[in-house]
C-alpha positions as CSV (number, residue, x, y, z in Angstrom):
1,M,163.7,-41.6,56.4
2,R,167.2,-42.8,56.7
3,D,170.1,-42.7,54.4
4,D,173.5,-44.3,53.2
5,K,174.9,-41.4,56.1
6,Y,173.0,-44.0,59.0
7,L,173.9,-47.1,57.6
8,E,178.1,-46.6,57.7
9,E,177.3,-44.5,61.3
10,M,175.4,-48.0,61.9
11,L,178.4,-50.0,60.5
12,Y,181.4,-48.1,62.0
13,E,180.3,-48.1,64.7
14,L,179.8,-51.7,65.9
15,W,182.8,-52.5,64.3
16,D,184.4,-49.8,66.0
17,N,182.7,-51.2,69.7
18,H,182.4,-54.7,68.8
19,F,184.4,-55.8,65.9
20,C,187.2,-54.2,67.0
21,D,189.7,-56.6,66.7
22,V,188.9,-57.3,63.2
23,P,191.2,-56.4,61.4
24,R,189.7,-53.8,57.6
25,K,191.7,-55.2,55.1
26,N,189.7,-53.8,52.3
27,L,187.0,-51.3,52.2
28,V,183.9,-52.1,53.8
29,V,180.8,-50.3,52.2
30,I,177.0,-50.4,52.9
31,K,173.7,-49.7,51.0
32,F,170.8,-49.9,51.1
33,G,169.0,-52.6,48.3
34,R,166.2,-53.0,46.4
35,Y,162.7,-54.2,48.9
36,S,163.7,-57.3,50.3
37,K,161.2,-59.9,52.1
38,R,162.9,-62.7,52.9
39,Q,166.5,-61.9,52.9
40,L,167.7,-59.1,55.2
41,G,171.1,-58.2,54.5
42,S,173.7,-60.1,52.1
43,I,177.4,-59.9,52.0
44,K,179.5,-60.0,48.6
45,L,182.8,-59.1,47.3
46,A,182.2,-56.4,44.8
47,R,183.1,-56.7,40.6
48,E,182.8,-55.1,37.6
49,G,178.8,-54.0,37.8
50,T,178.2,-53.9,41.6
51,K,176.4,-50.9,42.0
52,I,178.3,-49.0,43.6
53,K,179.3,-45.9,41.9
54,G,178.0,-43.0,43.7
55,L,178.9,-44.9,46.9
56,M,183.0,-44.8,45.4
57,K,183.3,-41.8,43.8
58,R,183.4,-40.2,48.3
59,K,185.5,-43.4,49.1
60,K,188.1,-43.5,46.8
61,D,191.1,-42.7,48.7
62,E,189.9,-44.4,51.8
63,L,190.1,-47.3,49.0
64,D,193.5,-46.2,48.1
65,A,194.6,-46.4,52.1
66,Q,194.0,-50.0,52.5
67,D,196.1,-53.4,52.4
68,V,193.9,-54.8,49.7
69,K,192.0,-53.2,46.9
70,S,189.6,-55.0,47.2
71,V,185.2,-54.2,48.6
72,T,183.9,-55.6,49.8
73,V,179.5,-54.5,50.3
74,I,177.0,-55.1,52.8
75,T,173.4,-54.4,51.4
76,V,170.3,-53.9,53.3
77,T,166.9,-54.6,52.5
78,R,165.0,-50.6,52.0
79,Y,162.0,-51.0,54.3
80,F,165.4,-50.1,57.1
81,Q,164.9,-46.9,55.5
82,H,162.1,-46.9,57.4
83,D,161.5,-45.4,60.9
84,I,158.6,-48.4,62.0
85,I,161.8,-50.7,61.5
86,P,163.5,-50.4,65.0
87,E,167.1,-49.7,65.1
88,F,167.7,-52.7,66.6
89,V,166.9,-54.4,63.5
90,V,168.9,-53.2,61.6
91,R,171.5,-53.4,63.8
92,A,171.3,-57.0,64.0
93,T,171.4,-57.8,60.8
94,I,174.6,-55.4,60.1
95,A,176.1,-57.4,62.6
96,H,174.9,-60.4,61.4
97,E,177.0,-59.6,58.1
98,L,180.1,-58.3,59.6
99,C,180.1,-62.0,61.5
100,H,180.1,-63.3,57.8
101,Y,183.9,-61.1,56.6
102,T,184.9,-61.4,60.1
103,H,185.0,-65.2,59.4
104,G,186.0,-63.8,56.0
105,F,183.5,-65.3,53.9
106,Q,183.1,-62.2,50.9
107,S,186.7,-60.4,53.1
108,P,189.5,-61.2,52.2
109,L,190.3,-62.8,56.4
110,K,191.2,-66.0,56.7
111,K,188.1,-68.3,56.2
112,Q,187.6,-69.8,59.2
113,F,184.9,-71.8,59.0
114,N,183.5,-74.2,55.6
115,H,180.0,-73.2,56.2
116,P,178.9,-70.0,56.7
117,H,176.2,-70.7,59.3
118,K,176.6,-74.6,60.4
119,G,177.1,-75.6,63.8
120,N,175.3,-71.6,65.3
121,V,179.3,-70.0,63.9
122,I,176.9,-66.4,63.4
123,N,175.4,-66.5,67.3
124,K,178.6,-67.8,68.8
125,E,179.6,-65.1,67.6
126,L,177.0,-62.3,68.2
127,A,177.2,-64.2,72.0
128,K,181.1,-63.4,72.2
129,R,180.7,-59.9,71.3
130,D,178.1,-58.8,73.3
131,L,175.4,-58.2,70.7
132,L,173.2,-62.1,70.8
133,E,170.8,-60.6,73.2
134,E,170.3,-57.6,70.2
135,Q,169.7,-60.2,68.3
136,V,166.8,-62.5,69.8
137,E,165.3,-58.7,70.1
138,A,165.7,-59.1,66.7
139,D,164.5,-61.7,65.9
140,K,161.7,-61.4,68.5
141,W,160.5,-58.1,66.8
142,L,160.7,-59.2,63.1
143,K,159.1,-62.7,64.7
144,G,155.6,-60.7,64.6
145,H,156.4,-57.3,62.7
146,W,157.7,-58.7,59.4
147,L,154.4,-59.5,57.5
148,D,152.8,-56.2,58.4
149,I,155.9,-54.5,57.6
150,V,155.9,-56.4,54.1
151,Y,152.3,-55.8,53.5
152,K,152.2,-51.9,54.1
153,R,152.4,-49.9,50.6
154,F,155.5,-47.3,50.9
155,D,156.0,-44.4,48.6
């Protein structure tokens, strides 16, 4: 079973190897959310009441070192905790959310577009960062397997 440390390591591996030109102006945390069938990932700026208290205890020093004192939260579906989901699907989802951060959505960076998906901007960004092939592979896997996953019972 995958844990938050697994997600954090994947997030920073992707950032270091594919998004290294993107400044990390605020604290970015990642966590598992609920068992979401349709929305595999999301990104938002934390507000009062955002469920990240456990993460924040571990990240206080990191937050103090950031330029901007806001926190961006990436949440992925709890289905991704299970090893039956290929790692490339998890990576592609996190990379997608990092594209939003890069484009200034839910981050302190300058907003580059009016809409987060219009004009195929995510796939263009993934291609620029050598990640489009992984996204295509993930989409193909999801098309063939996702319904089987969501109808399987996880304890």
